[in-house]
C-alpha positions as CSV (number, residue, x, y, z in Angstrom):
1,X,-3.7,15.7,18.3
2,X,-3.7,17.6,14.7
3,X,-1.8,20.2,13.8
4,X,-2.5,23.1,11.7
5,X,-1.9,20.7,8.2
6,X,-4.8,18.3,10.3
7,X,-2.1,15.4,10.5
8,X,-3.6,13.0,13.3
9,X,-0.6,12.3,15.8
10,X,-0.9,8.9,17.7
11,X,-0.1,7.7,20.8
12,X,1.8,4.7,21.5
13,X,-1.1,3.2,22.2
14,X,-3.2,4.0,19.4
15,X,-0.4,2.7,17.4
16,X,-0.5,-0.7,18.8
17,X,-4.2,-0.3,18.5
18,X,-3.5,0.2,14.3
19,X,-1.0,-2.6,14.7
20,X,-4.3,-5.0,15.6
21,X,-5.2,-3.8,12.5
22,X,-2.7,-4.1,10.2
23,X,-2.5,-7.6,11.2
24,X,-5.5,-8.5,10.1
25,X,-5.1,-6.9,7.2
26,X,-1.5,-9.0,7.0
27,X,-4.1,-12.0,7.3
28,X,-6.2,-10.9,4.5
29,X,-3.8,-10.6,2.2
30,X,-1.5,-14.2,3.8
31,X,-5.9,-15.9,2.4
32,X,-5.6,-14.4,-0.8
33,X,-2.3,-15.7,-2.0
34,X,-3.1,-19.4,-0.6
35,X,-6.4,-18.9,-2.4
36,X,-5.8,-16.9,-5.9
37,X,-5.1,-19.7,-8.5
38,X,-5.9,-20.1,-12.4
39,X,-9.6,-20.6,-12.8
40,X,-10.6,-19.0,-9.9
41,X,-13.1,-15.7,-9.6
42,X,-12.4,-12.2,-8.8
43,X,-16.1,-12.7,-7.0
44,X,-14.5,-15.9,-4.8
45,X,-11.2,-13.6,-3.9
46,X,-13.5,-11.3,-2.3
47,X,-15.4,-14.1,-0.3
48,X,-11.8,-15.6,0.7
49,X,-11.4,-11.7,2.1
50,X,-14.5,-11.3,3.7
51,X,-14.3,-14.6,5.7
52,X,-10.8,-13.6,7.2
53,X,-12.2,-10.6,8.1
54,X,-15.4,-12.0,10.1
55,X,-12.9,-14.5,11.5
56,X,-10.8,-11.7,13.2
57,X,-13.7,-10.1,14.3
58,X,-12.8,-6.9,12.3
59,X,-14.9,-4.9,9.8
60,X,-14.2,-3.9,6.0
61,X,-13.3,-0.6,5.6
62,X,-14.1,-0.8,1.6
63,X,-16.8,-1.9,1.9
64,X,-19.4,0.1,1.5
65,X,-16.8,3.1,1.1
66,X,-18.7,5.7,-1.1
67,X,-20.5,2.6,-1.6
68,X,-18.0,0.1,-3.2
69,X,-19.5,-2.8,-3.0
70,X,-16.6,-5.3,-2.3
71,X,-14.3,-6.1,0.4
72,X,-11.1,-5.9,-1.6
73,X,-10.0,-4.2,-4.5
74,X,-8.5,-6.7,-7.3
75,X,-7.2,-4.9,-10.1
76,X,-6.2,-7.4,-13.1
77,X,-3.4,-6.7,-16.0
78,X,-4.2,-3.3,-17.2
79,X,-6.5,-2.2,-14.1
80,X,-4.5,0.1,-12.1
81,X,-7.1,0.4,-8.7
82,X,-10.7,0.1,-7.9
83,X,-11.3,-3.6,-9.9
84,X,-14.4,-4.6,-8.4
85,X,-14.8,-8.4,-7.9
86,X,-17.0,-10.1,-10.4
87,X,-17.0,-13.0,-12.3
88,X,-13.7,-12.8,-14.3
89,X,-12.2,-16.3,-14.0
90,X,-8.1,-15.4,-13.3
91,X,-6.3,-17.0,-16.0
92,X,-2.3,-18.1,-15.4
93,X,0.2,-15.4,-15.7
94,X,-2.5,-12.7,-15.1
95,X,-0.9,-10.0,-12.9
96,X,-3.2,-9.1,-10.2
97,X,-3.2,-6.7,-7.6
98,X,-5.1,-7.3,-4.0
99,X,-6.0,-3.9,-2.1
100,X,-7.8,-4.1,1.0
101,X,-8.4,-3.1,4.5
102,X,-10.1,-3.8,7.9
103,X,-10.4,-1.6,11.0
104,X,-11.3,-2.6,14.7
105,X,-12.9,-0.5,17.5
106,X,-11.4,0.6,20.3
107,X,-13.1,0.4,24.2
108,X,-14.6,3.6,22.9
109,X,-16.3,2.6,20.2
110,X,-13.5,4.6,18.0
111,X,-12.2,2.8,14.4
112,X,-8.4,2.0,13.7
113,X,-7.3,1.5,10.4
114,X,-5.1,-0.9,8.5
115,X,-4.8,-0.6,4.9
116,X,-1.7,-2.6,2.4
117,X,-1.9,-4.3,-1.2
118,X,0.0,-6.5,-2.8
119,X,0.6,-7.7,-6.5
120,X,1.5,-11.1,-7.3
121,X,1.1,-13.3,-10.6
122,X,-1.5,-16.1,-10.9
123,X,0.4,-19.8,-11.7
124,X,3.7,-18.2,-10.4
125,X,5.6,-17.8,-13.3
126,X,5.4,-14.4,-15.0
127,X,3.9,-13.9,-18.1
128,X,6.8,-11.6,-19.4
129,X,10.0,-10.1,-18.2
130,X,8.2,-6.8,-18.7
131,X,6.0,-8.3,-15.7
132,X,8.7,-9.4,-13.4
133,X,10.3,-5.8,-13.4
134,X,7.2,-4.0,-13.0
135,X,6.4,-6.0,-10.5
136,X,9.7,-6.1,-8.5
137,X,10.1,-2.4,-8.9
138,X,7.1,-1.6,-7.6
139,X,7.8,-3.2,-4.7
140,X,11.4,-2.2,-4.3
141,X,9.9,0.9,-4.2
142,X,7.7,0.6,-1.6
143,X,10.9,-0.5,0.4
144,X,12.9,1.9,-0.4
145,X,10.5,4.6,0.4
146,X,9.8,3.1,4.2
147,X,13.4,2.7,4.8
148,X,13.9,6.3,3.7
149,X,11.3,7.3,6.0
150,X,13.1,5.5,8.7
151,X,16.6,7.0,8.0
152,X,14.7,10.4,8.1
153,X,12.7,10.0,11.5
154,X,16.2,8.7,13.2
155,X,17.6,11.2,12.2
156,X,15.9,13.8,14.1
157,X,17.8,13.2,17.1
158,X,20.7,14.7,15.4
159,X,18.1,17.6,14.0
160,X,18.7,15.9,10.5
161,X,14.4,15.1,10.7
162,X,12.9,14.6,6.6
163,X,9.8,15.7,4.8
164,X,7.5,14.1,3.4
165,X,8.8,14.5,0.0
166,X,11.1,12.4,1.0
167,X,8.6,9.4,0.0
168,X,8.4,10.8,-4.1
169,X,11.5,11.5,-4.2
170,X,12.6,7.9,-3.2
171,X,9.9,6.6,-5.6
172,X,11.1,8.5,-8.6
173,X,14.6,7.4,-7.9
174,X,14.4,3.7,-7.7
175,X,11.8,3.7,-10.4
176,X,15.0,6.2,-12.9
177,X,17.5,3.3,-11.7
178,X,15.3,0.3,-12.9
179,X,14.5,2.1,-16.1
180,X,18.1,2.6,-16.8
181,X,19.5,-0.9,-15.4
182,X,16.5,-2.8,-17.2
183,X,15.6,-0.7,-20.8
184,X,12.4,-0.9,-19.5
185,X,9.6,1.6,-19.7
186,X,8.0,2.5,-16.8
187,X,5.5,5.1,-15.1
188,X,4.3,6.3,-12.0
189,X,1.0,6.9,-11.6
190,X,0.4,10.5,-10.4
191,X,-3.5,10.7,-10.2
192,X,-3.4,8.3,-6.9
193,X,-1.7,8.3,-4.2
194,X,-0.5,7.4,-0.9
195,X,-2.3,9.0,2.5
196,X,-2.4,9.2,6.1
197,X,-4.8,6.7,8.3
198,X,-5.7,6.0,11.2
199,X,-9.1,6.8,12.9
200,X,-10.5,7.0,8.8
201,X,-9.1,5.3,5.9
202,X,-7.8,8.2,4.4
203,X,-6.4,11.3,6.2
204,X,-4.0,13.9,5.7
205,X,-1.4,14.1,4.3
206,X,-1.2,12.6,0.9
207,X,1.8,10.7,0.1
208,X,2.8,11.5,-2.8
209,X,4.6,8.9,-5.4
210,X,6.9,11.4,-7.4
211,X,8.7,14.0,-6.7
212,X,7.7,18.2,-6.3
213,X,9.4,21.0,-5.0
214,X,7.1,21.3,-1.9
215,X,8.9,19.7,0.7
216,X,5.4,18.8,2.6
217,X,5.6,18.5,6.3
218,X,8.0,16.7,9.2
219,X,8.2,13.7,9.6
220,X,7.6,12.9,13.0
221,X,6.7,10.4,15.4
222,X,3.2,9.9,15.8
223,X,2.6,9.8,12.0
224,X,0.6,6.9,10.4
225,X,1.4,6.8,6.5
226,X,-0.2,4.4,3.8
227,X,2.9,4.4,1.3
228,X,2.1,3.0,-2.2
229,X,3.6,3.4,-5.2
230,X,1.8,2.1,-8.5
231,X,3.5,2.0,-11.4
232,X,2.5,0.8,-15.0
233,X,4.6,-0.7,-18.0
234,X,3.7,1.7,-20.5
235,X,2.4,5.8,-20.2
236,X,1.2,7.0,-16.9
237,X,-2.6,8.1,-19.1
238,X,-5.7,6.2,-17.0
239,X,-9.2,6.4,-17.5
240,X,-11.8,5.7,-15.4
241,X,-14.5,2.6,-16.5
242,X,-18.6,3.3,-16.3
243,X,-18.8,0.9,-13.0
244,X,-17.5,4.5,-11.8
245,X,-13.9,2.2,-9.4
246,X,-12.1,0.9,-12.2
247,X,-9.0,2.3,-13.3
248,X,-7.1,1.1,-16.3
249,X,-4.0,2.4,-17.8
250,X,-4.9,4.3,-21.1
251,X,-2.3,2.0,-23.3
252,X,-3.4,-1.1,-21.6
253,X,0.2,-1.6,-20.3
254,X,-0.5,-3.8,-17.4
255,X,0.2,-2.1,-13.6
256,X,1.5,-2.9,-10.2
257,X,0.8,-1.6,-6.6
258,X,2.3,-2.4,-3.2
259,X,1.5,-0.6,-0.1
260,X,2.0,-0.6,3.8
261,X,0.6,1.1,6.9
262,X,3.6,2.3,8.2
263,X,4.1,4.0,11.6
264,X,6.3,6.5,12.1
265,X,7.9,5.7,15.8
266,X,11.2,7.7,18.3
267,X,13.8,6.0,16.1
268,X,12.6,4.7,13.2
269,X,9.4,3.0,11.7
270,X,7.1,-0.5,12.7
271,X,5.2,-1.6,9.5
272,X,2.0,-2.2,11.0
273,X,0.6,-4.4,7.9
274,X,4.0,-6.6,8.0
275,X,3.4,-9.7,9.7
276,X,6.4,-9.6,11.0
277,X,6.3,-5.2,11.8
278,X,9.0,-5.4,9.2
279,X,11.8,-6.9,9.9
280,X,12.3,-8.9,6.4
281,X,11.7,-6.2,4.4
282,X,14.0,-3.4,6.2
283,X,17.1,-6.0,6.9
284,X,18.7,-5.1,3.6
285,X,18.9,-1.7,4.6
286,X,20.6,-2.5,8.0
287,X,17.2,-1.7,9.8
288,X,14.6,-3.0,12.4
289,X,11.6,-1.6,12.8
290,X,10.5,-0.1,16.3
291,X,8.0,-0.7,18.1
292,X,7.2,1.7,20.5
293,X,8.5,0.8,24.4
């Protein structure tokens, strides 16, 4: 079903299909976490991603997307998004973001998509304190936003339904608090935002990571959103490289991205790309995931 804004609302059965795709993405992430180490190339990590998708009997929604040549985006240090895997050899202390997805087919041949990203440090130790703050703040912003959405959806029964700008307001508040607390410089990327997801990887609505006056549509059960804050440790200005994909910070500051596919369900949310559905991530907020009945 589509509203006038052309947002796709899913039935509980369709959300469960998307959960299957989300668990494939979680498996890809687990395989990448195990494989990443100093000395490995980003092309070898793409092979790890491709193998995880094949073993699940799923399909990559990155490979071939507008001509993208791999199953995962591997963005290193100053690369913000869409880094193409190749012969680059990872070094200890590199800050690496993996962004990838998968889709499964239902009995009618309809695609149901999952999309998620995480940042990690190669070798297990942050190169700088700035890297630690950047990475942990980006992850915190993601979970703060997911929790805010969960509370907004839960409030519908009491007439307190929130709107989509809850995400951007929350991310901006989290980043501002970190800057004040840690005494660092962080910026929110504005050219690239989250999105709706369902029978295609990118759908309405755009999910902004910063505050705007426009409140956006009401948050309603049946929506599924890819929430993905992206931060830099410097300015927000970026450039696209000649490969037509890789986006880098103009000031060469490092970047981080965290993303989950989140289903809005009666009474809260279900984090489709988290192995536990969001149990661990939502626990600090006193919330639990709400799989559809």
